[in-house]
N, C-alpha and C positions, 0 to 999 in steps of 0.2 A: 443048577439053573432053575429046575422045577420048584425046589424048596424056596429059593429066593423069590420067585414069582408068587408063590402061595403066601409067604410072609408079607410081601408088599401088598398083595390084594387084600388080605385080612386087615392090615394096618390102614389101608385106604378106606375100607368099609367102616372100620371103627371110628376113624376121624370124622367121616361124613355123618355117622350116626350121632356122635357127640355134638357136632355143629347143629344138626337138625333139632336135637332135643333142646339145646340151649337157645336156639332161635325161637322156638315156640314160647319160651318164657318171656321173651322181650317183644311181644306183639302189641305193646302199649296197653296191656291188660284188657283186651277185648277179644271177642270171637272174630274169626277171619272174615265174616260177612258184615262186620260193622261198617256202616257207611262213612266215607271220608269226604266231608264237605268243608268248605272254608268257614272259619270262625274269626270274625273281626268285628267286634261290637264296641261302641263307645257309649257309656251311660253317664249322663249329667245328673248326679245325685241331688242337685238343687231343685230338680223338677219334681212335682207332686207324685208322678207315676212311680218314682223310685224311693219314696219316703221310707218304706220298710227297710231299705239298706242303710239308713242313717243310724240304726241302733243295733247293738250286738244281738245276734240270733235272728234278725230280720231276714226274710228271703222273698224272692220274686221269681216268676217265670219270665223269660225273655224270649219273645217270638218275633224278632226283627230279621231283616235281611242279613245274611251271613252269620246267623246264629245256629249253624248246623242244620240237620234235616228236620228235627222236631223241636228245636229250641233248646234253651238252657234253663237250669235252676241255678240261681246265684244266691248265696247266703253270706251274711257278714259274720265273721268270727273274730271278735275283738276289733283290732285295727286292720285286719286282713280280710280277704274275701276268698270264697271257693266258688268256682264255676263248673258245674257238672253238665254233661251232655244228657239229654232226656231219653236217648236210646238206651235200652237195657244192655249192659256190657257183656252179658253171658248168653244172650239169645239173638238169633237172627231176627231182624225187624219184621214185625207184622202189625196188624191193627190193634193188638192188645199188649204191646211191649213198650209203651211210652211211660217213662218214670213219672211218678206223682209224689208230691209232699203230703204226708199224713200227720195230722195232729201237731204240726210245727216242730216235730222232732225226728221224723223218719222219712226216708225216700223209699217208695214202694213200687215194685214191678207188679202190675195187676194180673199178668198172665200166670205167674207161679207164686205170688205173694212173697218173693224175696224182698228183704228189707235191709237198708243201710242207715247208719246214723247220719243225720243231715249235716251236722257240724264237722264231721271228720271223714265221712265216706266209708267208715269201717262197717263190715257186714254185721247184721243183727241176727238174721235167720234166713233160711231158704237154701237154694242150691248153688248160689254164687259166693260161697264163703271165701273163695280166693280172688275174686274179681271185684274190685271197687268200681263205682261209676267212673267213667272217663272224665278227667278234669282238664281244664284248659288254663294256660298261663294268663296272668292278669297284672296290670300295673294300676296303682291308685295314686292320684295326686291330691293330697288332702287340702292343698291351698285352693284348688279350683273345684274340688269334689268331683273329679272326673275319673271314672273307672273304665279302663281299656281291657277287653278280653280278646284273646287271640290264640291262634294255633299255627 
């Protein structure tokens, strides 16, 4: 009876350990203190404010209501779009962790100089080599030139 209890206890601990380790890998690729705010933005690319999104590689900052806590970085990649949260994915938010676009090719975290490639979100340098910027889903209607970004 004592041996069975020990085996059962060890098995239970092992299972919970494995589940805990695996759950850390599926946190949506952000630190646990990453703010969770609604994202629901509609952009009419016919408007002059969004002209940069009409050509490949063009990008803009979006600071509208329901664009997260610090806004979004939206970039056109061919016929598709990427929408990144401006909170650094690898650091708890503070006054110096708002992501910025540098030289039209990189996203930079000013706190620790971590960089990602603007078009793909892949890491370039710094401490966040395993965490890309948080991205949001989007739908684009080319007929009306309307881009919906949501979470």
